[in-house]
Backbone of each chain as ProteinMPNN parsed JSONL, in Angstrom:
{"seq_chain_A": "XXXXXXXXXXXXXXXXXXXXXXXXXXXXXXXXXXXXXXXXXXXXXXXXXXXXXXXXXXXXXXXXXXXXXXXXXXXXXXXXXXXXXXXXX", "coords_chain_A": {"N_chain_A": [[70.349, 110.773, 96.434], [72.454, 108.861, 98.416], [75.591, 107.23, 97.724], [75.896, 103.701, 97.872], [77.549, 102.04, 100.545], [80.466, 99.976, 100.447], [79.996, 96.561, 101.258], [81.847, 94.814, 102.231], [84.768, 92.688, 101.941], [87.512, 92.978, 99.6], [88.506, 96.195, 99.025], [89.237, 98.497, 96.55], [91.462, 100.943, 97.155], [92.895, 102.83, 95.864], [95.313, 103.972, 96.463], [97.552, 105.664, 98.788], [96.98, 108.506, 100.794], [99.38, 110.656, 100.915], [99.659, 113.144, 101.962], [98.327, 113.252, 104.355], [100.116, 112.221, 106.121], [102.13, 113.969, 106.143], [102.671, 116.192, 107.916], [103.094, 118.283, 110.832], [101.31, 117.646, 112.812], [100.552, 115.083, 112.09], [102.961, 113.734, 112.403], [103.325, 114.083, 115.133], [101.524, 112.315, 116.205], [102.893, 109.973, 116.303], [104.483, 110.045, 118.472], [104.064, 108.578, 120.977], [104.735, 106.016, 120.077], [107.379, 106.274, 119.178], [108.583, 107.019, 121.564], [108.234, 104.69, 123.049], [109.777, 102.941, 121.513], [112.282, 104.103, 121.87], [112.642, 103.7, 124.576], [112.534, 100.892, 124.895], [113.723, 99.642, 122.686], [116.178, 100.777, 121.855], [118.382, 100.337, 120.244], [117.358, 100.163, 117.723], [116.42, 102.635, 116.95], [118.009, 104.748, 117.847], [120.634, 106.916, 116.88], [123.938, 106.115, 115.557], [126.519, 106.011, 117.956], [129.651, 107.588, 118.8], [131.836, 105.287, 119.362], [134.42, 103.078, 120.561], [134.232, 100.685, 119.18], [132.709, 101.415, 116.94], [134.48, 103.185, 115.706], [136.58, 101.476, 115.071], [135.264, 99.834, 113.281], [134.675, 101.652, 111.257], [137.277, 102.277, 110.427], [138.051, 99.822, 109.417], [136.258, 99.535, 107.297], [137.136, 101.628, 105.745], [139.642, 100.715, 104.996], [138.883, 98.533, 103.438], [137.604, 99.895, 101.368], [139.793, 101.219, 100.275], [141.238, 99.055, 99.232], [139.41, 98.254, 97.302], [139.519, 100.423, 95.593], [142.107, 100.176, 94.706], [141.88, 97.794, 93.28], [140.13, 98.631, 91.31], [141.789, 100.429, 90.095], [143.742, 98.757, 88.967], [142.116, 97.448, 87.188], [141.367, 99.564, 85.656], [143.825, 100.173, 84.537], [144.162, 97.94, 82.959], [142.112, 98.353, 81.168], [142.98, 100.688, 79.977], [145.233, 99.785, 78.627], [144.096, 98.269, 76.636], [142.756, 99.988, 75.071], [141.408, 101.407, 72.056], [143.56, 102.616, 69.458], [144.308, 106.024, 69.291], [142.181, 106.844, 70.728], [142.296, 108.643, 72.832], [143.173, 112.057, 72.793]], "CA_chain_A": [[70.556, 109.465, 97.067], [73.887, 108.641, 98.638], [76.118, 105.979, 97.17], [75.924, 102.604, 98.851], [78.886, 101.723, 101.036], [80.801, 98.577, 100.194], [79.616, 95.763, 102.414], [82.975, 94.055, 102.755], [85.682, 92.199, 100.919], [88.645, 93.836, 99.3], [88.095, 97.437, 98.381], [90.36, 99.182, 95.924], [91.52, 102.267, 97.779], [93.486, 103.747, 94.902], [96.559, 104.553, 96.953], [97.596, 106.293, 100.115], [97.06, 109.965, 100.781], [100.633, 110.965, 101.607], [99.551, 114.449, 102.645], [97.85, 113.084, 105.731], [101.258, 111.856, 106.962], [103.18, 114.95, 105.919], [102.439, 117.418, 108.689], [103.601, 118.161, 112.207], [100.268, 116.963, 113.59], [100.634, 113.645, 111.757], [104.177, 113.206, 113.034], [103.131, 114.082, 116.587], [100.769, 111.123, 116.588], [103.826, 108.864, 116.447], [105.336, 110.25, 119.648], [104.05, 107.439, 121.92], [105.424, 104.869, 119.473], [108.819, 106.554, 119.201], [109.016, 106.974, 122.973], [108.295, 103.279, 123.413], [110.944, 102.365, 120.829], [113.493, 104.63, 122.509], [112.771, 103.082, 125.907], [112.694, 99.435, 124.879], [114.475, 99.126, 121.527], [117.011, 101.927, 121.482], [119.308, 99.969, 119.163], [116.685, 100.286, 116.426], [116.035, 104.017, 116.621], [119.016, 105.749, 118.208], [121.729, 107.015, 115.912], [125.214, 105.531, 115.98], [127.347, 106.856, 118.822], [131.086, 107.401, 118.552], [132.412, 104.359, 120.331], [135.651, 102.444, 120.084], [133.851, 99.654, 118.203], [132.297, 102.092, 115.711], [135.669, 103.723, 115.056], [137.304, 100.338, 114.486], [134.462, 99.394, 112.132], [134.859, 102.665, 110.208], [138.637, 102.107, 109.911], [138.058, 98.58, 108.626], [135.537, 99.84, 106.057], [137.996, 102.509, 104.982], [140.674, 99.845, 104.427], [138.22, 97.759, 102.369], [137.389, 100.83, 100.262], [141.088, 101.456, 99.623], [141.537, 97.864, 98.433], [138.515, 98.29, 96.141], [140.046, 101.438, 94.685], [143.296, 99.586, 94.082], [141.38, 96.832, 92.289], [139.597, 99.415, 90.198], [142.94, 101.002, 89.412], [144.323, 97.715, 88.113], [141.15, 97.217, 86.121], [141.472, 100.735, 84.788], [145.072, 100.009, 83.786], [143.88, 96.924, 81.947], [141.261, 98.98, 80.138], [143.785, 101.67, 79.238], [146.128, 99.051, 77.727], [143.338, 97.703, 75.522], [141.966, 101.041, 74.42], [141.772, 101.556, 70.643], [144.543, 103.668, 69.179], [143.729, 107.31, 68.918], [140.968, 107.116, 71.512], [142.529, 109.884, 73.572], [144.034, 112.992, 72.071]], "C_chain_A": [[72.057, 109.223, 97.228], [74.311, 107.281, 98.091], [76.193, 104.918, 98.261], [77.366, 102.309, 99.261], [79.207, 100.268, 100.714], [80.551, 97.747, 101.445], [80.79, 94.97, 102.988], [83.869, 93.606, 101.63], [86.803, 93.178, 100.675], [88.182, 95.05, 98.52], [89.323, 98.111, 97.801], [90.404, 100.608, 96.454], [92.145, 103.297, 96.851], [94.698, 104.473, 95.424], [96.41, 105.279, 98.265], [97.68, 107.803, 99.947], [98.284, 110.371, 101.61], [100.546, 112.274, 102.402], [99.134, 114.28, 104.108], [98.974, 112.656, 106.683], [102.346, 112.923, 106.928], [102.876, 116.274, 106.629], [102.957, 117.193, 110.103], [102.606, 117.369, 113.066], [100.335, 115.448, 113.36], [101.842, 113.015, 112.451], [104.004, 113.11, 114.549], [102.381, 112.849, 117.078], [101.686, 109.931, 116.875], [104.702, 108.993, 117.695], [105.286, 109.099, 120.654], [104.82, 106.235, 121.386], [106.938, 105.073, 119.54], [109.366, 106.479, 120.626], [109.176, 105.531, 123.437], [109.517, 102.604, 122.784], [112.241, 102.827, 121.489], [113.738, 103.968, 123.862], [113.19, 101.619, 125.815], [113.559, 98.885, 123.755], [115.375, 100.229, 120.977], [117.948, 101.605, 120.317], [118.694, 100.155, 117.78], [116.452, 101.739, 116.007], [117.069, 105.085, 116.97], [120.126, 105.759, 117.163], [123.002, 106.385, 116.456], [125.986, 106.506, 116.853], [128.813, 106.589, 118.498], [131.648, 106.538, 119.669], [133.678, 103.764, 119.723], [135.331, 101.434, 118.976], [133.483, 100.305, 116.872], [133.488, 102.648, 114.943], [136.465, 102.618, 114.37], [136.606, 99.854, 113.22], [134.682, 100.352, 110.954], [136.242, 102.534, 109.576], [138.724, 100.885, 108.998], [137.391, 98.835, 107.271], [136.396, 100.695, 105.138], [139.074, 101.688, 104.278], [140.096, 99.037, 103.257], [138.005, 98.647, 101.145], [138.688, 101.086, 99.501], [141.473, 100.282, 98.74], [140.681, 97.863, 97.166], [139.016, 99.289, 95.112], [141.278, 100.913, 93.949], [142.885, 98.623, 92.979], [140.866, 97.558, 91.062], [140.728, 100.02, 89.374], [143.584, 100.008, 88.468], [143.434, 97.47, 86.91], [141.23, 98.353, 85.1], [142.715, 100.656, 83.911], [144.859, 99.037, 82.631], [143.065, 97.54, 80.802], [142.072, 99.952, 79.291], [144.684, 100.98, 78.203], [145.393, 98.59, 76.465], [142.503, 98.731, 74.768], [142.359, 101.179, 72.947], [142.699, 102.748, 70.422], [143.826, 104.959, 68.774], [142.452, 107.644, 69.678], [141.096, 108.423, 72.273], [143.424, 110.804, 72.757], [144.998, 113.622, 73.064]], "O_chain_A": [[72.825, 109.368, 96.277], [73.527, 106.336, 98.008], [76.511, 105.207, 99.415], [78.279, 102.327, 98.436], [78.313, 99.421, 100.71], [80.858, 98.177, 102.557], [80.719, 94.504, 104.125], [83.75, 94.079, 100.499], [87.016, 94.102, 101.459], [87.541, 94.928, 97.476], [90.332, 98.276, 98.486], [89.482, 101.389, 96.222], [91.95, 104.499, 97.03], [95.079, 105.505, 94.871], [95.309, 105.481, 98.778], [98.371, 108.304, 99.061], [98.229, 110.423, 102.839], [101.266, 112.474, 103.38], [99.531, 115.055, 104.978], [98.814, 112.717, 107.902], [103.366, 112.796, 107.606], [102.834, 117.333, 106.003], [103.223, 116.063, 110.513], [102.983, 116.555, 113.908], [100.197, 114.65, 114.287], [101.76, 111.92, 113.007], [104.483, 112.163, 115.173], [102.57, 112.395, 118.206], [101.312, 109.003, 117.592], [105.561, 108.147, 117.945], [106.331, 108.672, 121.145], [105.477, 105.522, 122.145], [107.682, 104.165, 119.909], [110.452, 105.954, 120.866], [110.134, 105.195, 124.132], [110.202, 101.807, 123.425], [113.18, 102.047, 121.649], [114.878, 103.709, 124.246], [114.071, 101.16, 126.542], [114.076, 97.773, 123.863], [115.331, 100.561, 119.793], [118.271, 102.474, 119.507], [119.409, 100.289, 116.787], [116.304, 102.023, 114.819], [117.013, 106.199, 116.45], [120.5, 104.713, 116.634], [123.131, 106.151, 117.657], [126.094, 107.689, 116.528], [129.174, 105.525, 117.996], [131.9, 107.012, 120.777], [133.96, 103.928, 118.536], [136.045, 101.334, 117.979], [133.88, 99.828, 115.809], [133.528, 102.603, 113.714], [136.957, 102.783, 113.254], [137.248, 99.512, 112.227], [134.852, 99.925, 109.812], [136.39, 102.658, 108.36], [139.378, 100.91, 107.956], [137.893, 98.406, 106.232], [136.394, 100.518, 103.919], [139.384, 101.929, 103.112], [140.741, 98.88, 102.221], [138.202, 98.205, 100.013], [138.705, 101.162, 98.272], [141.976, 100.473, 97.632], [141.161, 97.516, 96.087], [138.948, 99.041, 93.908], [141.471, 101.158, 92.758], [143.457, 98.626, 91.888], [141.127, 97.16, 89.927], [140.653, 100.117, 88.149], [143.929, 100.336, 87.333], [143.902, 97.308, 85.782], [141.173, 98.148, 83.887], [142.693, 101.008, 82.731], [145.3, 99.262, 81.504], [143.313, 97.27, 79.627], [141.898, 100.043, 78.076], [144.883, 101.47, 77.092], [145.97, 98.525, 75.38], [141.66, 98.387, 73.94], [143.543, 101.076, 72.623], [142.617, 103.756, 71.123], [142.862, 104.946, 68.008], [141.734, 108.585, 69.337], [140.152, 109.208, 72.356], [144.351, 110.335, 72.096], [145.826, 114.449, 72.681]]}, "seq_chain_B": "XXXXXXXXXXXXXXXXXXXXXXXXXXXXXXXXXXXXXXXXXXXXXXXXXXXXXXXXXXXXXXXXXXXXXXXXXXXXXXXXXXXXXXXXXXXXXXXXXXXXXXXXXXXXXXXXXXXXXXXXXXXXXXXXXXXXXXXXXXXX", "coords_chain_B": {"N_chain_B": [[123.941, 104.98, 111.147], [121.161, 107.102, 111.332], [119.478, 109.04, 113.821], [116.168, 108.087, 114.544], [113.159, 109.827, 113.78], [109.885, 111.172, 114.634], [108.762, 112.042, 112.299], [110.016, 110.448, 110.404], [108.882, 107.974, 111.074], [106.224, 108.473, 110.403], [106.429, 108.866, 107.643], [107.402, 106.349, 106.809], [105.254, 104.757, 107.49], [103.284, 105.612, 105.688], [104.594, 104.937, 103.307], [104.869, 102.149, 103.517], [102.198, 101.379, 103.445], [101.516, 102.271, 100.877], [103.228, 100.689, 99.384], [102.264, 98.086, 99.877], [99.814, 98.361, 98.749], [100.484, 98.661, 96.075], [101.857, 96.269, 95.602], [100.287, 94.145, 96.571], [97.707, 94.827, 96.071], [94.185, 95.257, 95.107], [94.179, 95.339, 92.365], [96.236, 93.767, 91.585], [97.362, 90.812, 90.09], [97.291, 87.53, 91.321], [98.58, 88.045, 94.027], [101.42, 87.888, 96.283], [100.867, 87.826, 98.988], [98.324, 88.638, 101.432], [97.079, 91.921, 102.037], [98.118, 93.882, 104.891], [95.656, 94.695, 107.207], [94.024, 97.882, 106.871], [93.103, 99.179, 109.15], [94.914, 98.563, 111.126], [96.931, 100.317, 110.777], [96.151, 102.564, 111.96], [96.233, 102.578, 114.641], [97.634, 104.167, 117.087], [98.709, 103.761, 119.572], [101.158, 103.033, 122.182], [101.446, 100.373, 122.628], [100.161, 99.363, 120.56], [98.979, 98.128, 117.308], [100.29, 99.464, 115.193], [102.635, 100.314, 116.375], [103.886, 97.865, 116.876], [104.102, 96.946, 114.272], [105.84, 98.855, 113.079], [108.063, 98.543, 114.715], [108.815, 95.909, 114.141], [109.397, 96.172, 111.454], [111.603, 97.895, 111.572], [113.283, 96.271, 113.011], [113.706, 94.207, 111.194], [115.027, 95.607, 109.192], [117.313, 96.329, 110.598], [118.383, 93.786, 111.264], [119.049, 92.868, 108.758], [120.948, 94.557, 107.903], [120.245, 96.885, 106.44], [120.649, 100.08, 105.068], [118.727, 101.996, 104.742], [115.124, 102.309, 104.399], [113.586, 101.372, 101.359], [111.033, 101.69, 99.485], [110.349, 102.268, 96.971], [111.981, 101.448, 94.873], [112.071, 99.112, 92.202], [113.869, 96.998, 92.247], [114.137, 96.336, 94.871], [111.888, 95.068, 95.541], [111.328, 92.299, 96.156], [112.72, 92.05, 98.55], [111.298, 93.828, 100.13], [108.821, 92.614, 100.165], [109.464, 90.35, 101.636], [110.024, 91.613, 104.032], [107.467, 92.572, 104.714], [106.127, 90.16, 105.034], [107.417, 89.212, 107.28], [106.64, 91.133, 109.122], [103.901, 90.713, 109.065], [103.695, 88.129, 110.132], [104.428, 88.636, 112.749], [102.323, 90.277, 113.556], [100.245, 88.494, 113.359], [100.981, 86.6, 115.302], [100.798, 88.185, 117.544], [98.131, 88.534, 117.661], [96.798, 90.592, 116.388], [96.054, 90.314, 113.767], [93.661, 88.154, 112.566], [93.128, 84.946, 111.351], [90.481, 83.951, 109.391], [88.547, 81.063, 110.06], [87.78, 78.291, 108.073], [85.438, 75.861, 107.183], [85.172, 73.034, 105.239], [82.438, 71.545, 103.898], [81.262, 68.162, 104.116], [79.621, 67.508, 102.04], [80.692, 68.481, 99.764], [82.307, 67.5, 96.78], [85.193, 65.364, 96.323], [87.03, 66.389, 94.489], [86.289, 69.076, 94.3], [86.663, 69.768, 96.935], [89.41, 69.461, 97.17], [90.224, 71.464, 95.384], [89.233, 73.821, 96.572], [90.64, 73.742, 98.921], [93.2, 74.185, 98.022], [92.858, 76.792, 97.091], [92.358, 78.147, 99.463], [94.772, 77.832, 100.83], [96.553, 78.942, 99.172], [99.39, 80.722, 98.471], [99.709, 81.894, 101.089], [97.213, 82.943, 101.795], [94.912, 84.408, 104.007], [93.58, 82.272, 105.413], [92.527, 79.59, 107.406], [92.098, 76.13, 107.488], [89.649, 74.434, 109.179], [88.991, 71.614, 111.154], [87.421, 71.42, 113.225], [84.446, 72.44, 115.024], [84.27, 75.141, 115.476], [84.185, 77.19, 113.364], [84.351, 80.042, 111.146], [83.313, 80.331, 108.628], [81.311, 78.288, 106.567], [81.553, 76.158, 103.954], [79.509, 74.924, 101.439]], "CA_chain_B": [[122.481, 105.08, 111.312], [120.714, 108.367, 111.911], [118.433, 108.908, 114.83], [114.818, 108.058, 113.963], [112.253, 110.855, 114.288], [108.465, 110.877, 114.41], [108.507, 112.293, 110.877], [110.434, 109.227, 109.702], [107.872, 106.938, 111.319], [105.034, 108.837, 109.617], [106.724, 108.616, 106.222], [107.498, 104.904, 106.574], [103.898, 104.214, 107.566], [102.64, 105.897, 104.397], [105.285, 104.187, 102.25], [104.531, 100.724, 103.65], [100.824, 101.231, 102.958], [101.517, 102.413, 99.423], [103.901, 99.524, 98.807], [101.391, 96.916, 99.884], [98.752, 98.653, 97.783], [101.052, 98.392, 94.743], [102.325, 94.882, 95.45], [99.251, 93.151, 96.888], [96.404, 95.491, 95.98], [93.087, 94.586, 94.409], [94.43, 95.29, 90.924], [97.383, 92.88, 91.324], [96.971, 89.427, 89.869], [97.98, 86.566, 92.199], [99.519, 88.687, 94.959], [102.113, 86.904, 97.116], [100.263, 87.769, 100.322], [97.191, 89.54, 101.623], [97.503, 93.176, 102.676], [97.88, 94.114, 106.326], [94.447, 95.52, 107.239], [94.258, 99.33, 107.009], [92.811, 99.66, 110.523], [96.1, 98.361, 111.966], [97.813, 101.475, 110.589], [95.552, 103.728, 112.626], [96.328, 102.374, 116.081], [98.872, 104.875, 117.428], [99.117, 103.489, 120.96], [102.526, 102.521, 122.261], [101.397, 98.91, 122.563], [99.2, 99.071, 119.493], [99.424, 97.375, 116.131], [101.235, 100.248, 114.389], [103.918, 100.28, 117.092], [104.493, 96.551, 116.618], [104.422, 96.899, 112.836], [107.04, 99.661, 112.819], [109.188, 97.936, 115.43], [109.247, 94.719, 113.404], [110.014, 96.654, 110.206], [112.931, 98.394, 111.951], [114.059, 95.095, 113.424], [114.087, 93.517, 109.957], [116.026, 96.477, 108.558], [118.519, 96.223, 111.434], [118.936, 92.427, 111.141], [119.557, 92.641, 107.403], [121.938, 95.616, 107.613], [119.801, 97.868, 105.442], [120.953, 101.446, 105.495], [117.459, 102.732, 104.808], [114.0, 101.664, 103.717], [113.381, 101.832, 99.992], [109.827, 101.027, 98.998], [110.074, 102.752, 95.612], [112.791, 100.783, 93.858], [111.593, 97.778, 91.806], [114.869, 95.975, 92.578], [114.008, 95.999, 96.302], [110.515, 94.573, 95.736], [111.284, 91.015, 96.864], [113.165, 92.308, 99.928], [110.207, 94.487, 100.843], [107.775, 91.601, 100.392], [109.959, 89.547, 102.774], [109.838, 92.465, 105.226], [106.045, 92.599, 105.077], [105.78, 88.829, 105.546], [107.966, 89.184, 108.642], [105.768, 91.988, 109.929], [102.583, 90.077, 109.16], [103.827, 87.01, 111.07], [104.429, 89.202, 114.106], [100.966, 90.755, 113.833], [99.43, 87.283, 113.562], [101.356, 86.026, 116.599], [100.302, 89.07, 118.603], [96.665, 88.501, 117.646], [96.196, 91.757, 115.721], [95.411, 89.774, 112.568], [93.072, 86.838, 112.83], [92.78, 84.232, 110.13], [89.162, 83.33, 109.498], [88.582, 79.606, 109.884], [86.798, 77.823, 107.093], [85.204, 74.421, 107.205], [84.628, 72.544, 103.98], [81.419, 70.544, 104.247], [81.488, 66.844, 103.498], [78.801, 67.378, 100.826], [81.519, 68.856, 98.605], [83.022, 66.379, 96.176], [86.625, 65.377, 96.67], [87.736, 67.288, 93.556], [85.966, 70.442, 94.727], [87.308, 69.896, 98.247], [90.837, 69.654, 96.89], [90.391, 72.762, 94.722], [89.017, 74.887, 97.563], [91.752, 73.672, 99.875], [94.319, 74.863, 97.372], [92.542, 78.23, 97.052], [92.501, 78.68, 100.822], [96.166, 77.813, 101.271], [97.375, 79.508, 98.107], [100.221, 81.89, 98.768], [99.509, 82.473, 102.419], [95.96, 83.643, 102.015], [94.697, 84.382, 105.452], [92.514, 81.358, 105.818], [92.949, 78.306, 107.948], [91.044, 75.139, 107.392], [89.388, 73.886, 110.497], [88.199, 70.382, 111.191], [86.563, 71.521, 114.409], [83.15, 73.062, 114.769], [84.302, 76.591, 115.707], [84.612, 77.873, 112.153], [83.65, 81.281, 110.813], [82.602, 80.133, 107.368], [81.078, 76.899, 106.186], [81.337, 76.086, 102.505], [78.772, 73.733, 100.972]], "C_chain_B": [[122.108, 106.412, 111.952], [119.589, 108.12, 112.903], [117.051, 109.008, 114.171], [113.951, 109.14, 114.595], [110.801, 110.435, 114.033], [108.087, 111.096, 112.943], [108.897, 111.074, 110.045], [109.363, 108.145, 109.841], [106.618, 107.194, 110.488], [105.252, 108.523, 108.137], [106.772, 107.122, 105.924], [106.105, 104.274, 106.589], [103.176, 104.415, 106.234], [103.269, 105.051, 103.292], [104.959, 102.691, 102.3], [103.12, 100.478, 103.113], [100.774, 101.305, 101.434], [102.16, 101.202, 98.761], [102.965, 98.32, 98.783], [100.196, 97.115, 98.956], [99.233, 98.303, 96.359], [101.364, 96.908, 94.537], [101.235, 93.84, 95.685], [97.839, 93.714, 96.753], [95.398, 94.724, 95.147], [93.359, 94.446, 92.919], [95.575, 94.34, 90.559], [96.902, 91.445, 91.166], [97.894, 88.507, 90.659], [99.038, 87.22, 93.098], [100.171, 87.65, 95.877], [101.572, 86.797, 98.54], [99.087, 88.741, 100.38], [97.676, 90.792, 102.351], [97.282, 93.156, 104.196], [96.663, 95.047, 106.411], [94.729, 96.992, 107.561], [94.033, 99.812, 108.442], [94.023, 99.505, 111.444], [97.097, 99.515, 111.829], [97.283, 102.71, 111.322], [95.609, 103.632, 114.149], [97.669, 102.944, 116.561], [99.355, 104.635, 118.866], [100.496, 102.869, 121.026], [102.588, 100.994, 122.322], [100.448, 98.455, 121.456], [99.826, 98.362, 118.3], [100.452, 98.141, 115.305], [102.623, 100.263, 115.041], [104.64, 98.966, 116.822], [104.952, 96.455, 115.168], [105.724, 97.645, 112.543], [108.267, 99.066, 113.512], [109.731, 96.74, 114.657], [109.914, 95.121, 112.089], [111.441, 97.144, 110.486], [113.858, 97.244, 112.338], [114.577, 94.357, 112.187], [115.197, 94.296, 109.242], [117.368, 96.327, 109.277], [119.193, 94.862, 111.236], [119.572, 92.184, 109.775], [120.54, 93.725, 106.94], [121.527, 96.534, 106.477], [120.156, 99.247, 105.96], [119.684, 102.273, 105.633], [116.359, 101.908, 104.154], [113.909, 102.229, 102.305], [112.194, 101.064, 99.411], [109.493, 101.42, 97.56], [110.753, 101.872, 94.553], [112.253, 99.394, 93.505], [112.578, 96.67, 92.157], [114.76, 95.512, 94.033], [112.661, 95.327, 96.593], [110.498, 93.277, 96.566], [111.751, 91.176, 98.318], [112.038, 92.908, 100.755], [109.036, 93.541, 101.095], [108.179, 90.73, 101.584], [109.784, 90.317, 104.081], [108.379, 92.427, 105.677], [105.56, 91.236, 105.577], [106.233, 88.684, 106.995], [107.066, 89.968, 109.595], [104.41, 91.306, 110.145], [102.602, 88.902, 110.136], [103.733, 87.514, 112.51], [103.028, 89.665, 114.499], [100.015, 89.581, 114.08], [99.699, 86.693, 114.943], [100.792, 86.849, 117.743], [98.773, 89.137, 118.631], [96.01, 89.717, 117.023], [95.522, 91.349, 114.409], [94.888, 88.393, 112.923], [92.716, 86.18, 111.5], [91.397, 83.611, 110.286], [89.248, 81.824, 109.227], [87.439, 79.167, 108.973], [86.647, 76.315, 107.233], [84.58, 74.012, 105.877], [83.684, 71.379, 104.287], [81.644, 69.245, 103.486], [80.657, 66.646, 102.227], [79.585, 67.773, 99.567], [82.24, 67.61, 98.076], [84.503, 66.468, 96.479], [87.42, 66.317, 95.769], [87.54, 68.742, 93.975], [86.642, 70.756, 96.066], [88.788, 70.232, 98.068], [91.094, 71.046, 96.325], [90.279, 73.904, 95.734], [90.134, 74.918, 98.606], [92.968, 74.409, 99.308], [94.105, 76.376, 97.352], [92.803, 78.849, 98.418], [93.964, 78.78, 101.252], [97.096, 78.527, 100.303], [98.091, 80.775, 98.573], [99.83, 82.636, 100.04], [98.239, 83.308, 102.522], [95.531, 83.428, 103.451], [93.539, 83.483, 105.867], [93.121, 80.093, 106.394], [91.788, 77.342, 107.799], [90.865, 74.495, 108.757], [88.576, 72.611, 110.384], [87.232, 70.418, 112.379], [85.267, 72.239, 114.047], [83.198, 74.592, 114.871], [84.842, 77.355, 114.498], [83.806, 79.159, 111.959], [82.788, 81.105, 109.573], [82.46, 78.64, 107.089], [80.775, 76.879, 104.691], [80.64, 74.791, 102.152], [79.102, 73.473, 99.52]], "O_chain_B": [[122.665, 106.8, 112.979], [118.861, 107.131, 112.826], [116.8, 109.893, 113.353], [114.001, 109.348, 115.807], [110.533, 109.472, 113.314], [107.205, 110.42, 112.413], [108.198, 110.709, 109.1], [108.987, 107.49, 108.869], [106.022, 106.266, 109.939], [104.371, 107.983, 107.469], [106.246, 106.673, 104.906], [105.813, 103.374, 105.803], [102.535, 103.498, 105.72], [102.562, 104.511, 102.44], [104.794, 102.047, 101.264], [102.876, 99.494, 102.415], [100.089, 100.516, 100.782], [101.704, 100.741, 97.714], [102.885, 97.615, 97.778], [99.636, 96.148, 98.439], [98.492, 97.732, 95.559], [101.166, 96.362, 93.451], [101.252, 92.773, 95.07], [96.884, 93.132, 97.269], [95.707, 93.686, 94.561], [92.832, 93.54, 92.274], [95.858, 94.128, 89.38], [96.144, 90.93, 91.988], [99.113, 88.68, 90.667], [100.234, 86.975, 92.944], [99.546, 86.644, 96.213], [101.793, 85.793, 99.218], [98.894, 89.558, 99.48], [98.579, 90.722, 103.185], [96.374, 92.495, 104.701], [96.645, 96.086, 105.751], [95.563, 97.305, 108.411], [94.696, 100.746, 108.896], [94.149, 100.23, 112.431], [97.994, 99.672, 112.657], [97.907, 103.771, 111.298], [95.094, 104.499, 114.855], [98.705, 102.288, 116.454], [100.321, 105.259, 119.306], [100.96, 102.255, 120.065], [103.64, 100.396, 122.098], [99.998, 97.309, 121.432], [101.015, 98.046, 118.283], [101.386, 97.541, 114.772], [103.646, 100.23, 114.356], [105.845, 98.946, 116.57], [106.037, 95.954, 114.873], [106.6, 97.132, 111.847], [109.37, 99.084, 112.965], [110.943, 96.569, 114.527], [110.879, 94.488, 111.66], [112.367, 96.844, 109.733], [115.051, 97.25, 112.033], [115.733, 93.937, 112.139], [116.169, 93.719, 108.755], [118.418, 96.213, 108.644], [120.409, 94.783, 111.061], [120.511, 91.399, 109.647], [120.909, 93.801, 105.768], [122.352, 96.918, 105.649], [119.985, 99.545, 107.142], [119.57, 103.13, 106.51], [116.628, 100.937, 103.447], [114.129, 103.42, 102.086], [112.336, 99.946, 98.917], [108.494, 100.972, 96.998], [110.188, 101.591, 93.495], [112.004, 98.583, 94.397], [112.174, 95.523, 92.346], [115.232, 94.43, 94.385], [112.334, 95.052, 97.747], [109.759, 93.166, 97.544], [111.232, 90.509, 99.213], [111.843, 92.554, 101.918], [108.345, 93.649, 102.108], [107.35, 90.408, 102.436], [109.437, 89.737, 105.11], [108.087, 92.271, 106.863], [104.686, 91.164, 106.441], [105.53, 88.111, 107.826], [106.772, 89.533, 110.708], [103.854, 91.319, 111.243], [101.644, 88.698, 110.883], [103.069, 86.922, 113.36], [102.599, 89.47, 115.636], [99.102, 89.667, 114.901], [98.77, 86.332, 115.666], [100.365, 86.315, 118.767], [98.195, 89.737, 119.537], [94.792, 89.873, 117.112], [94.54, 91.963, 113.991], [95.597, 87.574, 113.509], [92.081, 86.791, 110.64], [91.167, 82.83, 111.21], [89.922, 81.378, 108.299], [86.301, 79.618, 109.098], [87.632, 75.593, 107.385], [83.577, 74.584, 105.449], [84.086, 70.366, 104.86], [82.15, 69.239, 102.363], [80.932, 65.748, 101.432], [79.189, 67.442, 98.449], [82.716, 66.779, 98.85], [85.007, 67.529, 96.849], [88.366, 66.964, 96.218], [88.484, 69.531, 94.004], [87.127, 71.865, 96.289], [89.334, 71.134, 98.703], [92.042, 71.725, 96.719], [91.1, 74.82, 95.758], [90.515, 75.978, 99.102], [93.66, 75.145, 100.011], [95.04, 77.148, 97.567], [93.388, 79.926, 98.526], [94.343, 79.713, 101.959], [98.283, 78.697, 100.58], [97.473, 81.749, 99.004], [99.648, 83.853, 100.039], [98.204, 84.285, 103.27], [95.773, 82.37, 104.031], [92.634, 83.904, 106.588], [94.131, 79.597, 105.895], [90.629, 77.718, 107.969], [91.828, 74.069, 109.394], [87.608, 72.532, 109.628], [86.352, 69.568, 112.515], [85.041, 72.595, 112.891], [82.28, 75.271, 114.409], [85.835, 78.077, 114.6], [82.73, 79.333, 112.532], [81.688, 81.65, 109.475], [83.369, 77.848, 107.343], [79.832, 77.526, 104.235], [81.098, 73.703, 102.504], [78.59, 72.52, 98.931]]}, "name": "protein", "num_of_chains": 2, "seq": "XXXXXXXXXXXXXXXXXXXXXXXXXXXXXXXXXXXXXXXXXXXXXXXXXXXXXXXXXXXXXXXXXXXXXXXXXXXXXXXXXXXXXXXXXXXXXXXXXXXXXXXXXXXXXXXXXXXXXXXXXXXXXXXXXXXXXXXXXXXXXXXXXXXXXXXXXXXXXXXXXXXXXXXXXXXXXXXXXXXXXXXXXXXXXXXXXXXXXXXXXXXXXXXXXXXXXXXXXXXXXXXXXXXXX"}
């Protein structure tokens, strides 16, 4: 006798079978979706291109990182000053 | 941002399903929202529910300057719940998810009426209370 199917409501599925999404065939199913995204919402799926704006943004981020390193350096100096005697040989 | 591939879309689909299973599944007490129905993850058409779901997820990621999706980390849980609420709103607006309408019959006492109203509206459960006659469920 076969087991009765649940008639409705919330059914505990016990998780997702990741294997069914981890194959070329599974990925191929998403081609229409990706094509649609590329056509209509390229900003969401296309990688960053090297543009003047992107370069300026990268330079700005680099400057911010340098300032952060400087701050860390000062903090490090502070820590070194307060280190217990004989901590470093 | 790296260019998105079909493999990425497949992985995100599985991860979103697993996340909602962990965060709002049957074993979770008082989940913050109801799961997105599993059938909506199987519609691979370019105007289908999965396309809208993934587009809205990517849109949310883009708007919030996320570098990548992270459905594993417990620290990102509340962010991911907000993402799924955003996605669910879009699916509701597009008509892929329909909230069943419930009518509470006048034979119910006011206390019971109040209690059931709270249950129906509790944490965005997918029920709307209808005063009209075109309801799906009638509670006596």
